[in-house]
N, CA, C and O of each residue as an XYZ file, in Angstrom:
568
protein
N      36.980     -2.489    -72.942
C      36.841     -2.310    -71.825
C      36.390     -3.385    -71.274
O      35.666     -4.240    -71.784
N      36.960     -3.327    -69.886
C      36.502     -4.368    -68.691
C      35.860     -3.941    -67.610
O      35.940     -2.903    -66.952
N      35.178     -4.952    -67.523
C      33.918     -4.540    -66.072
C      34.791     -4.974    -65.267
O      35.028     -6.174    -65.406
N      35.329     -4.473    -64.518
C      35.894     -4.393    -63.193
C      35.715     -3.923    -62.162
O      35.759     -2.702    -62.014
N      35.419     -4.911    -60.988
C      34.736     -4.279    -59.814
C      35.696     -3.277    -59.178
O      36.882     -3.578    -59.044
N      35.170     -1.968    -58.741
C      36.273     -1.265    -58.015
C      35.891     -1.844    -56.399
O      34.827     -2.185    -55.884
N      37.608     -1.754    -55.783
C      37.293     -2.439    -54.296
C      36.279     -1.664    -53.816
O      35.926     -0.722    -54.526
N      35.697     -1.854    -52.715
C      34.754     -1.451    -51.665
C      35.702     -0.225    -50.908
O      36.754     -0.654    -50.433
N      35.497      0.974    -50.772
C      36.155      2.077    -50.155
C      36.140      1.627    -48.674
O      35.174      0.971    -48.286
N      37.205      1.954    -47.769
C      36.984      1.829    -46.562
C      35.999      2.413    -45.662
O      35.822      3.564    -46.061
N      35.366      2.214    -44.776
C      34.303      2.910    -44.258
C      34.785      3.777    -43.212
O      35.471      3.358    -42.279
N      34.434      4.989    -43.355
C      35.120      6.284    -42.187
C      34.628      5.953    -40.766
O      33.682      5.169    -40.692
N      35.152      6.453    -39.622
C      34.871      6.264    -38.140
C      33.613      6.323    -37.979
O      32.991      5.604    -37.197
N      33.039      7.340    -38.835
C      31.798      8.032    -38.450
C      30.895      6.725    -39.084
O      29.802      6.663    -38.521
N      31.074      5.754    -40.036
C      29.907      4.942    -40.786
C      30.217      3.914    -39.437
O      29.168      3.501    -38.945
N      31.502      3.412    -38.730
C      31.790      2.340    -38.287
C      30.960      2.523    -37.024
O      30.103      1.680    -36.760
N      31.206      3.821    -36.035
C      30.637      3.718    -34.815
C      29.186      3.984    -34.733
O      28.613      3.478    -33.768
N      28.373      4.791    -35.691
C      27.151      5.528    -35.840
C      26.286      3.898    -35.473
O      25.598      4.081    -34.469
N      26.176      2.779    -35.866
C      25.240      1.903    -35.342
C      25.221      1.606    -34.019
O      24.252      1.359    -33.300
N      26.310      1.649    -33.778
C      27.025      1.205    -32.149
C      26.426      2.305    -31.014
O      26.046      2.210    -29.847
N      26.552      3.395    -31.990
C      26.184      4.672    -30.849
C      24.648      4.559    -30.827
O      23.978      4.481    -29.797
N      24.281      4.559    -31.792
C      22.707      4.348    -31.741
C      21.851      3.206    -31.120
O      20.742      3.262    -30.589
N      22.612      2.243    -31.321
C      21.856      0.969    -30.226
C      22.229      1.153    -28.908
O      21.468      0.931    -27.967
N      23.727      1.675    -28.762
C      23.736      2.122    -27.298
C      22.611      3.222    -26.726
O      22.101      2.915    -25.648
N      22.219      4.349    -27.283
C      21.092      4.713    -27.443
C      20.060      4.519    -27.053
O      19.622      5.136    -26.083
N      19.361      3.587    -27.710
C      18.309      2.755    -27.901
C      18.362      2.148    -26.691
O      17.687      2.794    -25.890
N      18.843      1.232    -26.224
C      19.183      0.670    -25.098
C      19.092      1.596    -23.700
O      18.347      1.408    -22.739
N      20.020      2.584    -23.881
C      19.689      3.634    -22.942
C      18.499      4.038    -22.579
O      18.245      4.006    -21.374
N      17.395      4.554    -23.597
C      16.390      4.979    -23.769
C      15.574      4.519    -23.028
O      14.915      5.139    -22.193
N      15.531      2.960    -23.357
C      14.279      1.913    -22.892
C      14.849      1.415    -21.285
O      14.090      0.968    -20.425
N      16.127      1.576    -21.130
C      16.199      1.438    -19.795
C      15.815      2.471    -18.892
O      15.298      2.211    -17.806
N      16.071      3.780    -19.337
C      15.561      5.252    -18.531
C      14.232      5.022    -18.242
O      13.703      5.060    -17.131
N      13.543      4.693    -19.697
C      11.939      4.943    -19.875
C      11.247      3.573    -18.607
O      10.367      3.724    -17.759
N      11.888      2.582    -18.868
C      11.573      1.464    -17.989
C      11.703      1.765    -16.421
O      10.798      1.415    -15.665
N      12.658      2.314    -16.023
C      12.874      2.781    -14.563
C      11.953      4.022    -14.319
O      11.509      4.148    -13.178
N      11.561      5.108    -15.424
C      10.816      6.160    -15.079
C       9.081      5.288    -14.554
O       8.472      5.248    -13.484
N       8.840      4.780    -15.773
C       7.778      3.486    -15.394
C       7.674      3.478    -14.131
O       7.131      4.193    -13.289
N       8.430      2.329    -14.135
C       8.579      1.848    -12.920
C       8.423      2.711    -11.265
O       7.848      2.216    -10.296
N       8.873      3.626    -11.283
C       8.975      4.412    -10.170
C       7.826      5.220    -10.092
O       7.525      5.742     -9.018
N       7.132      5.389    -11.132
C       5.958      6.030    -11.344
C       5.012      5.135    -10.715
O       4.375      5.535     -9.741
N       4.850      3.938    -11.177
C       3.674      2.911    -10.584
C       4.068      2.473     -9.259
O       3.163      1.889     -8.664
N       5.309      2.605     -8.540
C       5.373      2.249     -7.290
C       5.062      3.409     -6.915
O       4.164      3.097     -6.134
N       5.127      4.854     -6.855
C       4.871      5.991     -6.501
C       3.157      6.274     -6.236
O       2.508      6.716     -5.287
N       2.852      5.818     -7.472
C       1.297      5.407     -7.564
C       0.166      4.461     -6.737
O      -0.994      4.695     -6.399
N       0.974      3.377     -6.583
C       0.527      2.184     -5.620
C       0.860      2.404     -4.274
O       0.162      1.796     -3.462
N       2.011      3.331     -3.710
C       2.113      3.845     -2.212
C       0.872      5.083     -2.251
O       0.245      5.283     -1.210
N       0.614      5.741     -3.254
C      -0.555      6.835     -2.787
C      -1.997      5.809     -2.516
O      -2.663      5.657     -1.492
N      -2.120      5.304     -3.661
C      -3.428      4.416     -3.658
C      -3.671      4.029     -1.883
O      -2.812      4.138     -1.007
N      -4.995      3.595     -1.723
C      -5.157      3.241     -0.427
C      -6.320      1.526     -0.833
O      -6.751      1.241     -1.950
N      -6.499      0.857      0.219
C      -7.064      0.027      0.522
C      -7.679     -0.285      1.374
O      -6.998     -0.297      2.400
N      -8.814     -0.609      1.552
C      -9.897     -0.864      3.183
C      -9.818     -2.220      3.250
O      -9.727     -2.802      2.169
N      -9.829     -2.908      4.302
C     -10.185     -3.800      4.707
C     -11.186     -4.144      5.637
O     -10.853     -3.854      6.786
N     -12.392     -4.707      5.527
C     -13.638     -4.524      6.224
C     -13.150     -5.620      7.057
O     -12.593     -6.662      6.711
N     -13.483     -5.164      8.301
C     -13.889     -6.499      9.666
C     -15.033     -6.403      9.844
O     -15.730     -5.400      9.999
N     -15.347     -7.745      9.826
C     -16.731     -7.979     10.621
C     -17.415     -7.318     11.741
O     -16.682     -6.620     12.442
N     -18.579     -7.378     12.046
C     -18.845     -6.666     13.416
C     -18.331     -7.294     14.645
O     -18.303     -8.520     14.755
N     -18.032     -6.709     15.328
C     -17.248     -7.185     16.754
C     -17.949     -6.882     17.861
O     -18.244     -5.693     17.984
N     -18.428     -7.903     19.011
C     -19.248     -7.615     19.986
C     -18.604     -7.899     21.255
O     -18.037     -8.973     21.457
N     -18.691     -6.723     22.344
C     -18.124     -7.135     23.609
C     -18.922     -6.997     24.614
O     -19.582     -5.959     24.572
N     -19.173     -7.943     25.864
C     -20.212     -7.718     26.946
C     -19.375     -7.690     27.932
O     -18.582     -8.612     28.124
N     -19.452     -6.469     28.798
C     -18.815     -6.219     30.074
C     -19.812     -6.055     30.987
O     -20.962     -6.127     30.554
N     -19.677     -5.891     31.923
C     -20.689     -5.858     33.441
C     -21.311     -4.324     33.265
O     -20.709     -3.306     33.605
N     -22.545     -4.360     32.707
C     -23.308     -3.210     32.845
C     -23.512     -2.436     31.202
O     -24.384     -1.586     31.020
N     -22.551     -2.897     30.080
C     -22.591     -2.366     29.084
C     -22.328     -3.410     27.990
O     -21.873     -4.510     28.304
N     -22.604     -3.093     26.703
C     -22.288     -4.081     25.317
C     -22.026     -2.933     24.396
O     -22.745     -1.935     24.350
N     -20.745     -3.164     23.516
C     -20.605     -2.569     22.269
C     -20.319     -3.427     21.493
O     -19.535     -4.357     21.682
N     -21.058     -3.141     20.356
C     -21.337     -3.783     18.793
C     -20.455     -2.748     17.973
O     -20.502     -1.543     18.221
N     -19.735     -3.232     17.090
C     -18.818     -2.043     16.188
C     -18.165     -2.718     15.062
O     -17.643     -3.826     15.186
N     -18.186     -2.147     14.113
C     -17.905     -2.350     12.714
C     -16.393     -1.256     12.512
O     -16.245     -0.083     12.856
N     -15.589     -2.046     11.936
C     -14.315     -1.311     11.726
C     -13.931     -1.575      9.929
O     -14.215     -2.582      9.280
N     -13.354     -0.575      9.528
C     -12.419     -0.535      8.193
C     -10.924     -0.260      8.694
O     -10.608      0.496      9.613
N     -10.206     -0.906      8.027
C      -8.843     -0.760      8.516
C      -8.064     -0.385      6.938
O      -8.017     -1.168      5.989
N      -7.530      0.918      6.963
C      -6.813      1.437      5.862
C      -5.547      1.390      5.838
O      -4.861      1.824      6.764
N      -5.018      0.799      4.658
C      -3.698      0.558      4.343
C      -3.370      0.896      2.842
O      -4.253      1.157      2.025
N      -2.035      0.869      2.547
C      -1.845      1.529      1.376
C      -2.516      0.190      0.456
O      -3.022     -0.815      0.954
N      -2.381      0.452     -0.844
C      -2.708     -0.735     -2.018
C      -1.485     -1.674     -1.866
O      -1.762     -2.829     -1.544
N      -0.397     -1.423     -2.015
C       0.641     -2.290     -1.457
C       0.314     -3.154     -0.754
O       0.449     -4.278     -1.237
N      -0.228     -3.068      0.609
C      -0.248     -3.926      1.757
C      -1.590     -4.324      1.669
O      -1.823     -4.912      2.725
N      -2.404     -4.315      1.102
C      -3.865     -4.692      0.884
C      -3.429     -6.169      0.850
O      -4.245     -6.510      1.706
N      -2.888     -7.152      0.592
C      -2.902     -8.812      0.719
C      -2.278     -8.895      2.227
O      -2.702     -9.709      3.048
N      -1.193     -7.939      2.516
C      -0.940     -7.989      4.169
C      -1.946     -8.053      5.255
O      -2.051     -8.771      6.249
N      -2.712     -7.007      4.724
C      -4.008     -6.926      5.597
C      -4.991     -7.966      5.811
O      -5.489     -8.317      6.880
N      -5.204     -8.423      4.617
C      -6.219     -9.933      4.310
C      -5.584    -11.135      5.312
O      -6.265    -11.799      6.094
N      -4.132    -11.266      5.114
C      -3.528    -12.239      5.625
C      -3.704    -11.940      7.285
O      -4.352    -12.772      7.920
N      -3.364    -11.231      7.719
C      -3.514    -10.670      9.256
C      -4.925    -10.171      9.488
O      -4.927     -9.523     10.535
N      -6.065    -10.210      8.961
C      -7.327    -10.135      9.320
C      -7.643    -10.472     10.805
O      -8.065     -9.715     11.680
N      -7.352    -11.728     10.870
C      -7.959    -12.491     12.345
C      -7.059    -11.787     13.669
O      -7.463    -11.678     14.827
N      -5.807    -11.379     13.156
C      -5.088    -10.690     14.588
C      -5.492     -8.974     14.391
O      -5.096     -8.126     15.190
N      -6.019     -8.779     13.648
C      -6.609     -7.475     13.529
C      -8.025     -7.295     14.335
O      -8.382     -6.259     14.894
N      -8.558     -8.196     14.289
C      -9.785     -8.500     14.959
C      -9.863     -8.836     16.489
O     -10.774     -8.454     17.224
N      -8.618     -9.722     16.939
C      -8.076     -9.815     18.071
C      -8.107     -8.526     18.769
O      -8.790     -8.373     19.782
N      -7.258     -7.425     18.169
C      -6.600     -6.328     18.541
C      -8.087     -5.337     18.709
O      -8.364     -4.788     19.775
N      -8.801     -5.247     17.691
C     -10.087     -4.522     17.866
C     -11.080     -5.003     18.938
O     -11.832     -4.257     19.565
N     -10.992     -6.335     19.074
C     -11.484     -6.763     20.481
C     -11.289     -6.556     21.594
O     -12.117     -6.484     22.502
N      -9.920     -6.413     21.644
C      -9.384     -6.192     22.848
C      -9.453     -4.800     23.089
O      -9.448     -4.590     24.302
N      -9.531     -3.496     22.235
C      -9.509     -2.185     22.484
C     -10.925     -2.024     22.790
O     -11.156     -1.154     23.629
N     -11.984     -2.684     22.288
C     -13.471     -2.289     22.657
C     -13.556     -2.962     23.882
O     -14.552     -2.478     24.418
N     -12.909     -4.097     24.885
C     -12.887     -4.524     25.883
C     -12.250     -3.501     26.922
O     -12.448     -3.799     28.099
N     -11.479     -2.281     26.666
C     -10.695     -1.467     27.261
C     -11.287     -0.200     27.021
O     -10.628      0.797     27.313
N     -12.640     -0.051     26.444
C     -12.962      0.960     25.747
C     -14.068      1.370     26.826
O     -14.761      0.501     27.354
N     -14.224      2.891     27.171
C     -15.252      3.305     28.013
C     -16.584      3.672     27.422
O     -16.661      4.589     26.606
N     -17.406      3.135     27.723
C     -18.611      3.187     27.048
C     -19.136      4.479     27.015
O     -19.866      4.681     26.045
N     -18.952      5.623     27.952
C     -19.519      6.768     27.801
C     -18.904      7.709     27.078
O     -19.504      8.588     26.461
N     -17.863      7.592     27.112
C     -16.295      8.125     26.287
C     -16.803      7.726     24.642
O     -16.892      8.675     23.863
N     -17.018      6.808     24.306
C     -17.366      6.296     22.987
C     -18.638      6.778     22.186
O     -18.777      6.760     20.963
N     -19.552      7.220     23.157
C     -20.527      7.785     22.483
C     -20.444      9.122     21.863
O     -21.343      9.495     21.108
N     -19.348      9.926     22.151
C     -19.295     11.462     21.608
C     -17.965     11.261     20.736
O     -17.127     10.382     20.936
N     -17.925     12.297     19.672
C     -17.142     12.401     18.500
C     -15.653     11.817     18.629
O     -14.988     11.041     17.943
N     -15.370     12.706     20.099
C     -13.823     12.623     20.202
C     -13.710     11.406     20.619
O     -12.720     10.788     20.229
N     -14.785     10.646     21.620
C     -14.283      9.280     21.873
C     -14.200      8.271     20.852
O     -13.438      7.305     20.904
N     -14.967      8.513     19.968
C     -14.944      7.669     18.706
C     -13.391      7.889     18.179
O     -12.700      6.874     18.085
N     -12.845      9.091     17.850
C     -11.495      9.546     17.333
C     -10.496      8.852     18.288
O      -9.381      8.561     17.852
N     -10.824      8.578     19.530
C      -9.878      8.108     20.301
C      -9.700      6.939     20.141
O      -8.547      6.508     20.123
N     -10.817      6.074     19.976
C     -10.830      4.750     19.716
C     -10.441      4.130     18.663
O     -10.121      2.942     18.681
N     -10.419      5.043     17.367
C      -9.808      4.742     16.236
C      -8.383      4.974     16.261
O      -7.806      4.532     15.268
N      -7.613      5.577     17.167
C      -6.409      6.025     16.990
C      -5.958      4.966     18.141
O      -4.874      4.402     18.002
N      -6.562      4.758     18.986
C      -6.317      3.618     19.886
C      -5.839      2.102     19.315
O      -4.721      1.596     19.416
N      -6.840      1.638     18.792
C      -6.951      0.703     17.498
C      -6.046      0.730     16.667
O      -5.461     -0.326     16.424
N      -5.690      1.872     16.032
C      -4.453      1.774     15.300
C      -2.990      1.566     15.826
O      -1.995      1.108     15.264
N      -3.169      2.003     16.962
C      -1.820      2.141     17.354
C      -1.743      0.560     18.049
O      -0.762     -0.061     17.640
N      -2.446     -0.058     18.845
C      -2.589     -1.283     19.517
C      -2.403     -2.365     17.928
O      -1.758     -3.405     18.066
N      -2.948     -2.059     16.618
C      -2.651     -2.733     15.973
C      -1.324     -2.589     15.581
O      -0.715     -3.658     15.563
N      -0.782     -1.760     15.311
C       0.597     -1.310     14.747
C       1.531     -1.932     15.696
O       2.541     -2.442     15.212
N       1.305     -1.988     17.389
C       2.245     -2.402     18.130
C       1.987     -3.692     18.167
O       3.029     -4.345     18.212
N       0.815     -4.471     18.167
C       0.761     -5.953     18.430
C       1.553     -6.590     17.076
O       2.318     -7.512     17.358
N       1.497     -6.337     16.086
C       1.750     -6.862     14.634
C       3.210     -5.990     14.384
O       3.729     -6.270     13.304
N       3.802     -5.188     15.035
C       4.906     -4.901     14.802
C       4.933     -4.108     13.303
O       5.747     -4.594     12.517
N       4.501     -3.471     13.026
C       4.386     -2.771     11.250
C       3.814     -1.507     11.468
O       3.121     -1.297     12.464
N       4.037     -0.682     10.656
C       3.430      0.347     10.331
C       2.407      0.573      9.120
O       1.895      1.607      8.692
N       2.306     -0.603      8.769
C       1.281     -0.977      7.791
C       0.005     -0.382      8.065
O      -0.357      0.285      7.096
N      -0.749     -0.367      8.936
C      -1.850      0.059      9.452
C      -2.104      1.634      9.497
O      -1.806      2.284     10.499
N      -2.730      2.276      8.242
C      -2.380      3.788      8.086
C      -3.371      4.166      9.154
O      -2.902      4.925     10.002
N      -4.709      3.796      9.327
C      -5.892      4.302     10.169
C      -7.166      3.242     10.406
O      -7.452      2.378      9.578
N      -7.587      3.358     11.137
C      -8.912      2.584     11.530
C     -10.018      3.485     11.781
O      -9.954      4.420     12.579
N     -11.282      3.115     10.913
C     -12.183      3.417     11.055
C     -13.398      2.943     11.518
O     -13.857      1.887     11.084
N     -13.849      3.471     12.178
C     -15.223      2.679     13.076
C     -16.536      3.267     11.895
O     -16.804      4.449     11.676
N     -17.176      2.100     11.291
C     -18.190      1.972     10.294
C     -19.474      2.352     11.230
O     -20.011      3.459     11.268
N     -19.812      1.308     11.905
C     -20.731      1.308     12.662
C     -20.774      1.244     14.210
O     -20.011      0.353     14.582
N     -21.428      1.904     15.321
C     -21.365      1.522     16.209
C     -22.334      1.555     17.144
O     -23.332      2.191     16.807
N     -22.349      0.991     18.379
C     -23.798      0.580     19.005
C     -23.426      0.277     20.133
O     -22.903     -0.811     20.375
N     -23.662      1.318     21.138
C     -23.416      1.084     22.675
C     -24.783      0.954     23.460
O     -25.563      1.889     23.644
N     -24.939     -0.221     23.854
C     -26.160     -0.264     25.265
C     -26.096     -0.934     26.094
O     -26.945     -0.897     26.985
């Protein structure tokens, strides 16, 4: 008896392509999973909001004074933009308060109109739609 080793049998097409197909499937699954996670994170961040508190702004004109505090709402993705443009937003708010009618801002409709005018003025002045809403947090007219 001789101890001869049998020659290895040739691999079938199935055995040759199985590791390649399995690797391709894993790469594809990881890519699709990563893409879905990225999309989910971007959608979630776009729906989250951030508020930038503007320090109180005081305006004095003939016959009246207005002091107000504001909060600017942006998406969470635009929070850094809002912080870097805080001074410009303060200037827009000051200008809007200078143009505000003191009798009109004392009623709820007037406050809403003031908020809308500041949002529009901010978007126009900064040439962006990142300012989603401007909220009056404190208001004093005397």
